[in-house]
Steps between C-alpha positions, in 0.01 A plus 500: 500500500793735561653442157458762233330370189744504206268677257699767322247611243125463474304286257486669159134418436406753771718785376204705372342479845832597659520811284139597571534430873833682514363807326194495728718483813716789378194714426355412842824594674565824315159646411230330709662457840284407796590827676399708198192644672709621794753652260225684312361621832835660590458749215148595605390742769184295553458358850442126522125424514363371830125470458294373208386854423869602483557227241202614297629858510849395392365293210306805381783752542797285392391178333851378418625540857183344640519194275874467565437510876245223450773286342373509143857486368555182698252331267754551221786406732344171601408411141867543408613309808271214399688467171828508692393212725392292199846551350664415835301177515620403153861583589517344846268199475798285400651585840192434714178453309278457807618817673475706183149366435402616850668837445332561164161391634529724807610795287217462249247450781623816673480695175147371438397608852648843438317542169171386650524719808645825361232764545656806337252535214207400719586779742539740208149410383362556852687831516336614178157404634574675830593820318179487298257408778276762658355332808659420835350150505668412169830637626480281811438191286797581274727567797406162652571328167835676475596391852419140412721516190791646697472211746543251216821627349647817649874454535776752538775633723342585833159362400303201619513223237175367362448126480575488127814710526628296793445162334655606170807635682536180703466262205741690275753531784487122552551449126797737494662331799466151349632609160795681658596197710484277191732749326765422762509140373541602137782675321255653252474798740775641716482503878456877519172469310383220728589682823335825386183303427517335842538840670208650309273208579616488862394861560156435352457177695619668821232764454229240430591297808546798732173659390306207647646553847531878544228736611304709252681816607843351426417333167543824307857530629571146384414600145730802525791281610455193280314589179744764361800276575333207325409722204860621466643147493222384268591771251862380498394134484269557204777677310758228576258218416376679189846556361602139560181360348541719195856373456381141538251566222783592267693182562448237235628185672434313824789342687444265792 
C-alpha cells in the first residue's frame, strides 16, 4: 500500500478528457474561484446584507453584487470542477480504482446538491416581486419565502450555511481529500500538488466538523478562519491539477 504506482503517463484514449478537464480546472482556478464573491465585495461600498429585505434591496440596487454574494459564480466553478474530477478519475483509476470511483461519485453528488439548492435566481425573482408589490400582506409572504430560500443554501464567510451549501461543501471536500491522497501513490502528479489538495480539503473538512459542535454565535468565526484558507489552497490546487492534466492530454503514449 505504501508503494508508489509506476504509472508515468496516462492512457492515451482519455487524452481528450484530460485536456478538457485540465482546461476546466485552470479556468476554475483563475477566473471562477470560490472566493470570487468576497473579492468582488471588497471593491464595493455595499454593506453585507443581514435580513431578507436587505437582500431584496441589494438585488434591486446592484444585481451583479447580489447574485455574486449568493454564490451564482460558484455554479460555473462547480461545473468546471466536475469536469476536473472526471479527468482525475480517468487518470488515477489505474492507481486505485475504488477510491477514485468514490471520489468522483462524491464530487458529482456534491455538485448536484449545489446546483439543486442554489437559490440566487429564485431570490432575484422574489426581489422583483417584492419591489412591485403594493400591499403589506404580500410583502410579508415574500419575506417569509425569501427567508426559507436563504435557509436552504446561504453560504459565505461569516454566514450560517444552509443545508444545501453545507452538504455540497462536505461532499466535494471528501472527494478532494481522497483524490489528493491517491495522487501520493502515483507519479502522474507531483507531491506538491497532492499536499496542496490535502491542505485545501482539510480546511473545508475541519470547518464542516467543527460547525457541528460549536455554538451558533461562534460558527460565523469558523467560516472566517477556515473558508478563505481553503479557497486559497483550492485555487492553487486547481491550477496545478489543471496544468498537469492538460499536459497529460498532449502525451501520445502510455508507459506502465
